[in-house]
DRENMIKE-889810 format. One record per residue (C-alpha): chain; x, y, z. Coordinates in Angstrom, 3 decimals. Layout:
BEGIN
+-------+----------+----------+----------+
! chain !       xx !       yy !       zz !
+-------+----------+----------+----------+
!     A !        X !        Y !        Z !
...
+-------+----------+----------+----------+
***
This chain:
BEGIN
+-------+----------+----------+----------+
! chain !       xx !       yy !       zz !
+-------+----------+----------+----------+
!     A !   -0.038 !   -0.141 !   -0.065 !
!     A !    1.703 !    3.053 !   -1.153 !
!     A !   -0.242 !    6.019 !    0.519 !
!     A !   -3.425 !    6.778 !    2.193 !
!     A !   -5.213 !    9.476 !    4.578 !
!     A !   -7.410 !    9.935 !    7.557 !
!     A !   -8.829 !   12.227 !   10.244 !
!     A !  -11.476 !   14.966 !   10.591 !
!     A !  -13.438 !   13.548 !    7.903 !
!     A !  -11.275 !   11.097 !    5.916 !
!     A !   -8.545 !    8.362 !    5.750 !
!     A !   -7.243 !    6.963 !    2.532 !
!     A !   -4.550 !    4.245 !    1.692 !
!     A !   -3.533 !    4.883 !   -2.109 !
!     A !   -1.881 !    2.526 !   -4.354 !
!     A !   -1.572 !    4.303 !   -7.721 !
!     A !   -3.373 !    6.951 !   -9.947 !
!     A !   -5.634 !    7.097 !  -12.585 !
!     A !   -7.490 !    9.773 !  -14.479 !
!     A !  -10.032 !    9.996 !  -16.972 !
!     A !   -9.489 !   12.173 !  -20.093 !
!     A !  -10.911 !   15.521 !  -19.872 !
!     A !  -12.967 !   17.537 !  -22.611 !
!     A !  -13.179 !   21.297 !  -23.125 !
!     A !  -15.563 !   22.694 !  -24.992 !
!     A !  -14.803 !   25.235 !  -28.029 !
!     A !  -13.635 !   28.589 !  -27.359 !
!     A !  -16.172 !   31.425 !  -27.675 !
!     A !  -15.166 !   34.670 !  -28.657 !
!     A !  -15.466 !   38.180 !  -27.353 !
!     A !  -15.892 !   39.181 !  -23.688 !
!     A !  -14.892 !   42.303 !  -22.220 !
!     A !  -13.791 !   42.535 !  -18.397 !
!     A !  -15.791 !   39.996 !  -15.926 !
!     A !  -18.227 !   39.911 !  -13.197 !
!     A !  -18.595 !   36.427 !  -11.773 !
!     A !  -21.777 !   36.002 !  -10.433 !
!     A !  -22.990 !   32.718 !   -8.632 !
!     A !  -22.247 !   32.048 !   -4.331 !
!     A !  -19.247 !   34.416 !   -5.105 !
!     A !  -19.188 !   37.679 !   -6.937 !
!     A !  -15.642 !   38.688 !   -8.644 !
!     A !  -15.680 !   42.379 !  -10.151 !
!     A !  -12.942 !   44.150 !  -12.023 !
!     A !  -12.446 !   46.040 !  -15.219 !
!     A !  -10.165 !   45.845 !  -18.500 !
!     A !   -7.962 !   48.532 !  -19.350 !
!     A !   -7.978 !   50.124 !  -23.073 !
!     A !   -4.991 !   48.127 !  -24.052 !
!     A !   -6.598 !   45.055 !  -24.166 !
!     A !   -4.973 !   41.382 !  -23.581 !
!     A !   -6.776 !   37.936 !  -24.038 !
!     A !   -9.043 !   37.474 !  -20.636 !
!     A !   -8.402 !   34.123 !  -19.515 !
!     A !  -10.798 !   32.143 !  -16.944 !
!     A !  -10.771 !   28.665 !  -15.416 !
!     A !  -13.448 !   26.472 !  -16.880 !
!     A !  -15.332 !   24.925 !  -14.022 !
!     A !  -14.538 !   21.109 !  -14.634 !
!     A !  -12.979 !   19.090 !  -11.428 !
!     A !  -10.824 !   16.997 !  -13.584 !
!     A !   -8.323 !   19.696 !  -14.464 !
!     A !   -6.978 !   21.887 !  -12.332 !
!     A !   -5.649 !   24.816 !  -14.649 !
!     A !   -7.978 !   24.375 !  -17.785 !
!     A !   -8.424 !   27.831 !  -19.184 !
!     A !  -10.406 !   29.247 !  -22.137 !
!     A !   -9.060 !   32.597 !  -24.164 !
!     A !  -11.666 !   35.136 !  -24.586 !
!     A !  -10.916 !   37.366 !  -27.816 !
!     A !  -11.026 !   40.989 !  -27.359 !
!     A !  -10.754 !   43.942 !  -29.754 !
!     A !   -7.116 !   44.838 !  -29.246 !
!     A !   -4.277 !   42.317 !  -28.473 !
!     A !   -1.253 !   44.600 !  -28.073 !
!     A !   -0.329 !   42.988 !  -24.977 !
!     A !    1.476 !   39.821 !  -25.232 !
!     A !    1.573 !   36.666 !  -23.179 !
!     A !    5.533 !   36.435 !  -23.570 !
!     A !    6.604 !   38.362 !  -20.502 !
!     A !    4.438 !   36.234 !  -18.084 !
!     A !    5.299 !   32.741 !  -17.347 !
!     A !    2.277 !   31.900 !  -15.581 !
!     A !    0.043 !   33.230 !  -18.282 !
!     A !    1.965 !   30.962 !  -20.607 !
!     A !    1.549 !   28.234 !  -18.526 !
!     A !   -2.245 !   28.702 !  -18.193 !
!     A !   -2.958 !   29.787 !  -21.563 !
!     A !   -1.155 !   27.456 !  -23.731 !
!     A !   -3.179 !   26.107 !  -26.841 !
!     A !   -4.128 !   22.754 !  -26.860 !
!     A !   -5.943 !   22.165 !  -29.884 !
!     A !   -9.256 !   22.993 !  -31.517 !
!     A !  -12.428 !   22.106 !  -30.853 !
!     A !  -13.371 !   19.091 !  -28.533 !
!     A !   -9.551 !   18.727 !  -27.155 !
!     A !   -8.613 !   15.499 !  -25.137 !
!     A !   -6.342 !   16.476 !  -22.599 !
!     A !   -3.202 !   14.162 !  -21.534 !
!     A !   -4.709 !   10.884 !  -20.605 !
!     A !   -2.700 !    8.901 !  -17.815 !
!     A !   -2.460 !    5.185 !  -18.610 !
!     A !   -5.274 !    2.992 !  -16.363 !
!     A !   -2.838 !    0.682 !  -14.345 !
!     A !   -5.622 !   -1.199 !  -12.631 !
!     A !   -5.292 !    1.284 !   -9.327 !
!     A !   -7.065 !    0.906 !   -6.169 !
!     A !   -7.801 !    3.284 !   -3.250 !
!     A !   -9.322 !    2.456 !    0.282 !
!     A !  -11.017 !    5.167 !    1.858 !
!     A !  -12.111 !    5.666 !    5.600 !
!     A !  -14.664 !    8.206 !    6.589 !
!     A !  -14.229 !    8.969 !   10.206 !
!     A !  -17.655 !   10.328 !   11.602 !
!     A !  -19.561 !    8.654 !    8.828 !
!     A !  -22.702 !    9.281 !   10.643 !
!     A !  -22.434 !   12.796 !   11.197 !
!     A !  -23.740 !   15.880 !    9.342 !
!     A !  -20.587 !   16.835 !    7.373 !
!     A !  -20.093 !   13.525 !    6.175 !
!     A !  -23.698 !   12.771 !    4.882 !
!     A !  -24.227 !   16.519 !    3.364 !
!     A !  -20.660 !   17.037 !    1.831 !
!     A !  -18.343 !   13.963 !    1.942 !
!     A !  -20.359 !   11.159 !    0.952 !
!     A !  -22.370 !   13.125 !   -2.068 !
!     A !  -18.752 !   14.520 !   -3.206 !
!     A !  -17.440 !   11.047 !   -3.220 !
!     A !  -20.087 !    9.573 !   -5.182 !
!     A !  -19.499 !   12.453 !   -7.573 !
!     A !  -16.212 !   11.641 !   -8.145 !
!     A !  -17.059 !    7.830 !   -8.396 !
!     A !  -19.671 !    8.675 !  -11.220 !
!     A !  -17.315 !   10.669 !  -13.453 !
!     A !  -14.775 !    7.990 !  -13.279 !
!     A !  -12.074 !   10.359 !  -11.402 !
!     A !  -11.618 !    7.664 !   -8.964 !
!     A !   -9.422 !    4.359 !   -9.562 !
!     A !  -11.004 !    1.217 !  -10.801 !
!     A !  -11.326 !   -0.312 !   -7.592 !
!     A !  -12.783 !    1.563 !   -4.723 !
!     A !  -13.646 !    0.512 !   -0.941 !
!     A !  -15.135 !    2.998 !    1.524 !
!     A !  -14.851 !    2.072 !    5.067 !
!     A !  -16.748 !    3.895 !    7.570 !
!     A !  -16.030 !    4.633 !   10.942 !
!     A !  -18.675 !    6.524 !   13.599 !
!     A !  -19.474 !    6.578 !   17.191 !
!     A !  -22.719 !    5.616 !   16.476 !
!     A !  -22.918 !    1.808 !   16.049 !
!     A !  -24.598 !    0.464 !   12.808 !
!     A !  -24.215 !   -2.247 !   10.479 !
!     A !  -23.391 !   -2.253 !    6.643 !
!     A !  -27.154 !   -1.920 !    5.597 !
!     A !  -27.810 !    0.815 !    8.282 !
!     A !  -24.668 !    2.344 !    6.821 !
!     A !  -25.536 !    2.172 !    3.173 !
!     A !  -29.419 !    3.362 !    3.636 !
!     A !  -28.085 !    6.553 !    5.466 !
!     A !  -25.613 !    7.181 !    2.783 !
!     A !  -28.286 !    6.597 !    0.004 !
!     A !  -30.575 !    9.390 !    1.581 !
!     A !  -27.939 !   12.007 !    0.621 !
!     A !  -26.853 !   10.884 !   -2.714 !
!     A !  -28.340 !   12.356 !   -5.813 !
!     A !  -27.527 !   12.322 !   -9.854 !
!     A !  -27.020 !   16.345 !   -9.791 !
!     A !  -26.331 !   17.168 !  -13.470 !
!     A !  -27.578 !   16.640 !  -16.764 !
!     A !  -30.105 !   13.541 !  -15.653 !
!     A !  -27.358 !   11.410 !  -16.554 !
!     A !  -27.671 !    7.820 !  -17.988 !
!     A !  -27.099 !    4.717 !  -15.523 !
!     A !  -27.144 !    6.905 !  -12.315 !
!     A !  -29.139 !    4.623 !  -10.412 !
!     A !  -26.790 !    1.583 !  -11.292 !
!     A !  -23.821 !    3.770 !  -10.758 !
!     A !  -25.245 !    4.542 !   -7.359 !
!     A !  -25.678 !    0.919 !   -6.423 !
!     A !  -22.211 !    0.200 !   -7.341 !
!     A !  -21.053 !    3.055 !   -5.116 !
!     A !  -22.906 !    1.742 !   -2.055 !
!     A !  -21.671 !   -1.985 !   -2.719 !
!     A !  -18.320 !   -0.671 !   -2.088 !
!     A !  -19.124 !    1.156 !    1.105 !
!     A !  -18.738 !   -0.985 !    4.519 !
!     A !  -18.821 !   -0.144 !    8.344 !
!     A !  -15.628 !   -0.410 !    9.969 !
!     A !  -14.874 !    0.245 !   13.792 !
!     A !  -11.417 !    1.547 !   13.280 !
!     A !   -8.658 !    1.733 !   10.895 !
!     A !   -4.808 !    0.593 !   10.985 !
!     A !   -2.867 !    3.032 !    8.709 !
!     A !   -2.810 !    6.486 !    7.124 !
!     A !   -0.468 !    8.648 !    5.005 !
!     A !   -2.616 !   11.632 !    4.312 !
!     A !   -4.756 !   13.097 !    6.797 !
!     A !   -7.641 !   15.726 !    5.923 !
!     A !   -8.324 !   17.866 !    8.871 !
!     A !  -11.732 !   19.839 !    8.910 !
!     A !  -11.725 !   23.225 !   10.465 !
!     A !  -11.850 !   24.471 !   13.293 !
!     A !   -7.951 !   24.231 !   13.487 !
!     A !   -8.127 !   25.598 !   17.221 !
!     A !   -9.716 !   28.395 !   19.238 !
!     A !   -6.514 !   30.569 !   19.313 !
!     A !   -2.924 !   30.888 !   18.478 !
!     A !   -2.351 !   28.616 !   21.485 !
!     A !   -4.550 !   25.865 !   20.956 !
!     A !   -3.884 !   25.994 !   17.039 !
!     A !   -0.231 !   25.490 !   17.981 !
!     A !   -0.896 !   22.552 !   20.153 !
!     A !   -3.240 !   20.867 !   17.562 !
!     A !   -0.141 !   21.017 !   15.057 !
!     A !    2.279 !   20.042 !   17.670 !
!     A !   -0.133 !   16.765 !   18.046 !
!     A !   -0.564 !   16.129 !   14.726 !
!     A !    3.152 !   16.134 !   13.983 !
!     A !    3.832 !   13.651 !   16.550 !
!     A !    2.228 !   10.996 !   13.952 !
!     A !    2.337 !   12.778 !   10.554 !
!     A !    4.777 !   14.874 !    8.898 !
!     A !    3.318 !   18.397 !    7.518 !
!     A !    3.499 !   16.976 !    3.609 !
!     A !    0.697 !   14.454 !    4.835 !
!     A !   -1.562 !   16.929 !    6.439 !
!     A !   -4.431 !   18.494 !    4.438 !
!     A !   -6.011 !   21.308 !    6.534 !
!     A !   -9.268 !   21.856 !    4.300 !
!     A !  -11.143 !   24.898 !    4.348 !
!     A !  -14.002 !   24.331 !    1.467 !
!     A !  -14.200 !   27.882 !    0.492 !
!     A !  -11.035 !   27.214 !   -1.415 !
!     A !  -12.567 !   24.448 !   -3.396 !
!     A !  -14.979 !   26.696 !   -4.646 !
!     A !  -14.588 !   26.840 !   -8.512 !
!     A !  -14.818 !   30.777 !   -8.432 !
!     A !  -12.461 !   31.166 !   -5.918 !
!     A !   -9.812 !   28.892 !   -7.700 !
!     A !  -10.708 !   31.148 !  -10.762 !
!     A !   -9.563 !   34.136 !   -8.831 !
!     A !   -5.808 !   33.310 !   -9.311 !
!     A !   -6.361 !   32.396 !  -12.810 !
!     A !   -7.972 !   35.739 !  -13.929 !
!     A !   -5.588 !   37.649 !  -12.237 !
!     A !   -2.484 !   36.080 !  -13.001 !
!     A !   -3.218 !   34.943 !  -16.617 !
!     A !   -4.310 !   38.237 !  -17.937 !
!     A !   -1.563 !   41.111 !  -18.207 !
!     A !   -4.277 !   43.585 !  -18.655 !
!     A !   -4.924 !   43.383 !  -14.850 !
!     A !   -1.264 !   43.449 !  -13.969 !
!     A !   -0.686 !   47.081 !  -13.918 !
!     A !   -4.200 !   48.047 !  -12.178 !
!     A !   -4.050 !   45.240 !   -9.589 !
!     A !   -2.723 !   47.569 !   -6.811 !
!     A !   -3.514 !   50.438 !   -4.636 !
!     A !   -2.812 !   52.983 !   -7.629 !
!     A !   -5.981 !   51.886 !   -9.296 !
!     A !   -8.212 !   50.092 !   -6.329 !
!     A !   -9.551 !   52.087 !   -3.902 !
!     A !  -10.902 !   49.441 !   -1.653 !
!     A !  -11.561 !   45.794 !   -1.365 !
!     A !  -15.040 !   44.275 !    0.366 !
!     A !  -15.517 !   40.530 !    1.066 !
!     A !  -19.343 !   40.098 !    2.236 !
!     A !  -20.745 !   36.792 !    3.412 !
!     A !  -24.266 !   36.425 !    4.975 !
!     A !  -26.405 !   33.552 !    5.775 !
!     A !  -29.424 !   32.174 !    7.472 !
!     A !  -28.892 !   29.794 !   10.633 !
!     A !  -32.175 !   28.282 !    9.207 !
!     A !  -29.465 !   26.880 !    6.338 !
!     A !  -28.774 !   24.593 !    8.901 !
!     A !  -30.281 !   21.301 !    9.623 !
!     A !  -29.191 !   20.344 !   13.122 !
!     A !  -29.825 !   23.750 !   14.714 !
!     A !  -28.931 !   22.798 !   18.435 !
!     A !  -25.705 !   21.532 !   17.328 !
!     A !  -24.992 !   24.478 !   15.306 !
!     A !  -25.889 !   26.768 !   17.980 !
!     A !  -23.655 !   24.815 !   20.764 !
!     A !  -20.681 !   25.001 !   18.358 !
!     A !  -21.175 !   28.391 !   17.593 !
!     A !  -21.742 !   30.255 !   20.599 !
!     A !  -18.302 !   28.775 !   21.856 !
!     A !  -16.654 !   30.165 !   18.625 !
!     A !  -18.436 !   33.073 !   17.328 !
!     A !  -18.651 !   34.440 !   13.550 !
!     A !  -14.929 !   35.986 !   13.564 !
!     A !  -13.505 !   32.729 !   14.102 !
!     A !  -16.055 !   30.930 !   12.213 !
!     A !  -16.222 !   32.900 !    9.063 !
!     A !  -13.642 !   36.056 !    9.068 !
!     A !  -10.497 !   34.147 !   10.488 !
!     A !  -10.416 !   31.519 !    7.506 !
!     A !  -12.879 !   31.714 !    4.815 !
!     A !  -12.718 !   35.514 !    4.252 !
!     A !   -9.072 !   35.809 !    5.078 !
!     A !   -8.448 !   33.166 !    2.584 !
!     A !   -9.892 !   35.052 !    0.131 !
!     A !   -8.491 !   38.200 !    0.824 !
!     A !   -4.716 !   36.668 !    0.678 !
!     A !   -5.601 !   35.109 !   -2.723 !
!     A !   -6.664 !   38.438 !   -4.286 !
!     A !   -3.527 !   40.323 !   -2.800 !
!     A !   -0.712 !   37.913 !   -2.963 !
!     A !    2.508 !   38.475 !   -5.376 !
!     A !    2.850 !   36.744 !   -8.474 !
!     A !    4.268 !   33.285 !   -7.190 !
!     A !    7.303 !   31.958 !   -8.932 !
!     A !    5.235 !   29.136 !  -10.333 !
!     A !    1.959 !   27.006 !   -9.579 !
!     A !    3.574 !   24.585 !   -7.331 !
!     A !    1.866 !   24.366 !   -4.133 !
!     A !    5.038 !   25.536 !   -2.360 !
!     A !    5.488 !   28.807 !   -4.115 !
!     A !    1.841 !   29.574 !   -3.929 !
!     A !    1.566 !   29.237 !   -0.085 !
!     A !    4.835 !   30.987 !    0.355 !
!     A !    3.251 !   34.211 !   -1.193 !
!     A !    0.143 !   33.868 !    0.963 !
!     A !    2.357 !   33.796 !    3.945 !
!     A !    3.994 !   36.802 !    2.975 !
!     A !    0.622 !   38.466 !    2.675 !
!     A !   -0.484 !   37.379 !    6.334 !
!     A !    2.892 !   38.339 !    7.881 !
!     A !    2.460 !   42.010 !    6.145 !
!     A !   -0.767 !   42.874 !    7.658 !
!     A !   -1.368 !   45.369 !   10.437 !
!     A !   -2.426 !   44.284 !   13.735 !
!     A !   -6.363 !   44.574 !   14.322 !
!     A !   -7.447 !   47.187 !   16.683 !
!     A !  -10.959 !   47.434 !   18.311 !
!     A !  -11.786 !   50.557 !   16.870 !
!     A !  -11.647 !   48.877 !   13.198 !
!     A !  -14.043 !   46.188 !   14.104 !
!     A !  -17.934 !   46.144 !   14.968 !
!     A !  -19.469 !   43.221 !   16.665 !
!     A !  -23.421 !   42.823 !   16.429 !
!     A !  -25.834 !   40.142 !   17.734 !
!     A !  -29.480 !   40.027 !   16.217 !
!     A !  -32.371 !   40.813 !   18.275 !
!     A !  -35.856 !   39.307 !   17.984 !
!     A !  -38.454 !   41.676 !   16.136 !
!     A !  -41.765 !   41.621 !   14.238 !
!     A !  -41.877 !   42.422 !   10.121 !
!     A !  -44.486 !   41.736 !    7.986 !
!     A !  -46.816 !   39.622 !   10.214 !
!     A !  -43.473 !   37.340 !   10.684 !
!     A !  -41.917 !   36.765 !   14.392 !
!     A !  -38.114 !   36.598 !   14.383 !
!     A !  -36.307 !   35.382 !   17.783 !
!     A !  -33.347 !   36.794 !   19.206 !
!     A !  -30.162 !   34.779 !   19.217 !
!     A !  -30.332 !   34.469 !   22.958 !
!     A !  -34.062 !   33.153 !   22.479 !
!     A !  -32.711 !   29.851 !   21.417 !
!     A !  -32.566 !   27.639 !   24.644 !
!     A !  -28.989 !   26.455 !   23.998 !
!     A !  -27.589 !   29.782 !   24.055 !
!     A !  -26.925 !   31.531 !   27.422 !
!     A !  -29.370 !   34.536 !   27.854 !
!     A !  -26.246 !   36.471 !   28.826 !
!     A !  -24.168 !   35.331 !   25.592 !
!     A !  -21.844 !   38.188 !   24.287 !
!     A !  -20.878 !   35.818 !   21.191 !
!     A !  -21.309 !   38.078 !   17.727 !
!     A !  -23.808 !   36.766 !   14.958 !
!     A !  -22.414 !   39.793 !   12.888 !
!     A !  -18.806 !   41.359 !   12.506 !
!     A !  -17.145 !   43.974 !   10.286 !
!     A !  -13.535 !   44.592 !   10.081 !
!     A !  -11.124 !   46.677 !    8.230 !
!     A !   -7.786 !   45.172 !    7.667 !
!     A !   -4.601 !   46.702 !    5.873 !
!     A !   -1.376 !   45.470 !    4.245 !
!     A !    1.509 !   46.970 !    4.692 !
!     A !    3.440 !   46.496 !    1.534 !
!     A !    3.875 !   48.744 !   -1.559 !
!     A !    1.175 !   47.290 !   -3.545 !
!     A !   -1.435 !   47.618 !   -1.152 !
!     A !   -0.341 !   50.355 !    1.191 !
!     A !   -3.257 !   52.716 !    2.523 !
!     A !   -6.047 !   50.290 !    0.424 !
!     A !   -8.334 !   49.346 !    3.276 !
!     A !   -9.965 !   45.710 !    3.000 !
!     A !  -13.270 !   45.289 !    4.339 !
!     A !  -15.102 !   42.447 !    5.589 !
!     A !  -18.461 !   41.928 !    6.757 !
!     A !  -20.139 !   38.464 !    7.978 !
!     A !  -23.531 !   38.036 !    8.945 !
!     A !  -25.725 !   34.934 !   10.448 !
!     A !  -29.067 !   36.645 !   10.477 !
!     A !  -30.024 !   37.337 !    6.960 !
!     A !  -33.066 !   35.669 !    4.931 !
!     A !  -30.604 !   35.025 !    1.795 !
!     A !  -27.389 !   33.491 !    1.620 !
!     A !  -24.603 !   35.160 !   -0.480 !
!     A !  -20.877 !   35.645 !   -0.847 !
!     A !  -19.677 !   38.781 !   -2.357 !
!     A !  -16.139 !   39.631 !   -3.413 !
!     A !  -15.611 !   43.154 !   -4.937 !
!     A !  -13.337 !   45.638 !   -5.857 !
!     A !  -13.791 !   49.363 !   -7.058 !
!     A !  -12.735 !   48.232 !  -10.331 !
!     A !  -15.697 !   47.296 !  -11.679 !
!     A !  -17.112 !   50.120 !  -13.961 !
!     A !  -15.785 !   52.072 !  -16.686 !
!     A !  -17.126 !   55.362 !  -18.191 !
!     A !  -19.174 !   55.529 !  -21.260 !
!     A !  -21.073 !   57.971 !  -23.189 !
!     A !  -24.873 !   57.922 !  -22.882 !
!     A !  -26.375 !   57.651 !  -26.365 !
!     A !  -27.644 !   61.076 !  -27.526 !
!     A !  -26.876 !   64.266 !  -29.079 !
!     A !  -25.190 !   65.626 !  -25.784 !
!     A !  -22.213 !   64.382 !  -24.018 !
!     A !  -23.355 !   63.075 !  -20.998 !
!     A !  -21.152 !   60.118 !  -19.186 !
!     A !  -22.373 !   57.096 !  -17.421 !
!     A !  -20.785 !   54.455 !  -15.577 !
!     A !  -21.057 !   50.745 !  -17.197 !
!     A !  -20.191 !   47.448 !  -15.888 !
!     A !  -17.828 !   45.289 !  -17.425 !
!     A !  -19.438 !   41.555 !  -17.068 !
!     A !  -18.797 !   37.857 !  -17.429 !
!     A !  -21.798 !   36.113 !  -15.972 !
!     A !  -20.035 !   32.541 !  -15.154 !
!     A !  -23.509 !   30.550 !  -15.269 !
!     A !  -24.088 !   32.122 !  -18.471 !
!     A !  -20.615 !   31.282 !  -20.132 !
!     A !  -20.573 !   27.661 !  -18.436 !
!     A !  -23.943 !   25.439 !  -18.790 !
!     A !  -22.179 !   22.697 !  -16.800 !
!     A !  -23.138 !   21.813 !  -13.469 !
!     A !  -20.241 !   23.315 !  -10.983 !
!     A !  -18.371 !   20.323 !   -8.797 !
!     A !  -18.978 !   20.318 !   -5.171 !
!     A !  -16.171 !   22.311 !   -3.325 !
!     A !  -15.606 !   19.192 !   -1.419 !
!     A !  -15.438 !   16.973 !   -4.507 !
!     A !  -12.551 !   19.147 !   -5.743 !
!     A !  -10.615 !   18.790 !   -2.713 !
!     A !  -10.898 !   15.444 !   -2.006 !
!     A !   -9.668 !   14.281 !   -5.686 !
!     A !   -6.384 !   16.936 !   -4.918 !
!     A !   -6.044 !   15.242 !   -1.434 !
!     A !   -6.211 !   11.703 !   -3.301 !
!     A !   -3.404 !   13.100 !   -5.774 !
!     A !   -1.311 !   14.836 !   -3.340 !
!     A !   -1.900 !   18.230 !   -4.761 !
!     A !   -1.646 !   20.799 !   -2.001 !
!     A !   -2.130 !   23.794 !   -3.500 !
!     A !   -5.608 !   24.446 !   -2.138 !
!     A !   -4.988 !   23.383 !    1.654 !
!     A !   -3.367 !   25.184 !    4.552 !
!     A !    0.105 !   25.067 !    5.448 !
!     A !    0.883 !   25.049 !    9.435 !
!     A !    2.910 !   28.499 !    9.014 !
!     A !   -0.007 !   30.122 !    7.087 !
!     A !   -2.496 !   28.977 !    9.712 !
!     A !   -0.025 !   30.373 !   12.672 !
!     A !    0.124 !   33.995 !   10.367 !
!     A !   -3.962 !   33.975 !   10.403 !
!     A !   -4.093 !   33.129 !   14.034 !
!     A !   -1.508 !   35.797 !   14.934 !
!     A !   -3.634 !   38.217 !   13.052 !
!     A !   -6.983 !   37.299 !   14.825 !
!     A !   -5.986 !   36.262 !   18.278 !
!     A !   -5.092 !   39.586 !   19.860 !
!     A !   -8.360 !   41.031 !   18.722 !
!     A !  -10.315 !   38.038 !   20.050 !
!     A !   -8.536 !   38.344 !   23.231 !
!     A !   -9.745 !   42.059 !   23.757 !
!     A !  -13.028 !   41.547 !   22.645 !
!     A !  -13.388 !   38.611 !   25.422 !
!     A !  -11.272 !   40.079 !   28.051 !
!     A !  -13.012 !   43.556 !   27.901 !
!     A !  -16.739 !   41.830 !   27.573 !
!     A !  -17.348 !   43.968 !   24.693 !
!     A !  -21.060 !   44.198 !   24.346 !
!     A !  -22.273 !   43.366 !   20.736 !
!     A !  -24.369 !   45.894 !   19.173 !
!     A !  -27.855 !   44.823 !   18.649 !
!     A !  -29.619 !   44.734 !   15.365 !
!     A !  -32.911 !   43.104 !   13.869 !
!     A !  -32.851 !   39.491 !   12.445 !
!     A !  -32.958 !   40.012 !    8.560 !
!     A !  -31.753 !   43.450 !    8.644 !
!     A !  -28.597 !   44.778 !    6.991 !
!     A !  -26.766 !   44.639 !   10.351 !
!     A !  -25.752 !   47.087 !   13.128 !
!     A !  -25.182 !   50.716 !   12.268 !
!     A !  -21.721 !   50.786 !   13.539 !
!     A !  -20.816 !   48.873 !   10.238 !
!     A !  -22.005 !   51.843 !    8.185 !
!     A !  -19.902 !   54.312 !   10.245 !
!     A !  -16.727 !   52.043 !    9.698 !
!     A !  -17.065 !   52.070 !    5.974 !
!     A !  -17.965 !   55.545 !    6.070 !
!     A !  -14.790 !   56.055 !    7.968 !
!     A !  -12.845 !   55.273 !    4.949 !
!     A !  -15.231 !   56.796 !    2.265 !
!     A !  -16.670 !   53.640 !    1.295 !
!     A !  -20.096 !   52.567 !    0.874 !
!     A !  -20.716 !   48.523 !    1.374 !
!     A !  -21.505 !   46.938 !   -2.154 !
!     A !  -24.563 !   44.951 !   -0.607 !
!     A !  -26.689 !   48.204 !    0.077 !
!     A !  -28.674 !   48.078 !   -3.034 !
!     A !  -32.250 !   46.727 !   -3.064 !
!     A !  -34.525 !   46.059 !   -0.218 !
!     A !  -33.691 !   44.903 !    3.099 !
+-------+----------+----------+----------+
***
């Protein structure tokens, strides 16, 4: 047995690799700029002297597949950008078969630790089945499942079966594939080996606990065997951010504080999205929204947006640049942070409870359900540019939005006069790609199987992230800062608007009704 991985969700034993060929659709011409709209929104613009705009196509089996959008003026060459050349190298015309690895009859054993848990049922098993259906896993697949809940093989397969769907295009033989997958799933009370370990967040509670967790892991496995998973990094549009930036020379001179006045990262959702609310509230009240969302998901996106061009697309080079950004960030101060907690109210004939009305939450809880913060990066590229984060657990809708103020250009309003207007430059992601986008876990599990570490978090990166937020969290808790109350379903506490106004910024999510 040549390899494997486990813990915090999965344990794998890998014997050899196999990949099916991937086919890319024909490239369609002409797009000006882009705006990515799905679960995550990315906005930017294009300079008058245009180069090809390259985006990553949403296919799980090819890490850096790109399409080239033709634009009217190609005065910029890709010759000066090795990453752009690597990402945009021609691969033929029409339907393009990518290099196919020889199938050598490989096999893999997977152990899902905590198989009866919510994460395994909602994310891990659907992602594994999707990979199995797409023939991205080896010929021989055996899934062993470990859980505190006692069960037999039949009970396990019944549990898994309720979570599996044929998610795309009403594909043929889906039921047959599902039966084949379930026949490969067995309940197992333990495991004997691992060589790759996936660790699900939370990665500790602060710098001290995170460091202790890292030290404990290193007693049994080395860093290269550790895959700290942040599912946001597996989202297609987050991964596309690096491709869009580093593969398009048009953005190189614009991607700095000279042209970008602010960057915003906004995340909100409804607690009702969670199926097991009791467990969610118990976990959340001990952790809070800053640790749960801001310190990991949004910080990772910020770093990907702001990092310098890596030497190569190798995981080590990319993660080195991410660490440099984290270590360049100014300490967070209380005056640059707003904490809020939603209160109960009545609106439109509906009654909405307060956070502390939940029976599992202490009545005097100071845990924030909302947070806004302003961060700064002390380097030449981003000197003085505010990076604003806003997270909220009490919205009626779920949205993740990432934007910069490079999203519009001046244009003339049609008519005899000379009146100017602001025009958006858009690439609608779903409009461009009709295929179903893979699950984030689907991509990350396949990466871990193949030993691809680019989208996983290294220990020094984790240390730098906690070093940024731990002093702030300590002040909030030691000073017992009372969060500002705001109505459930509203746009958050008033303090967040003052925080943005302090830097002459308007939050990007303020259009439309509450």
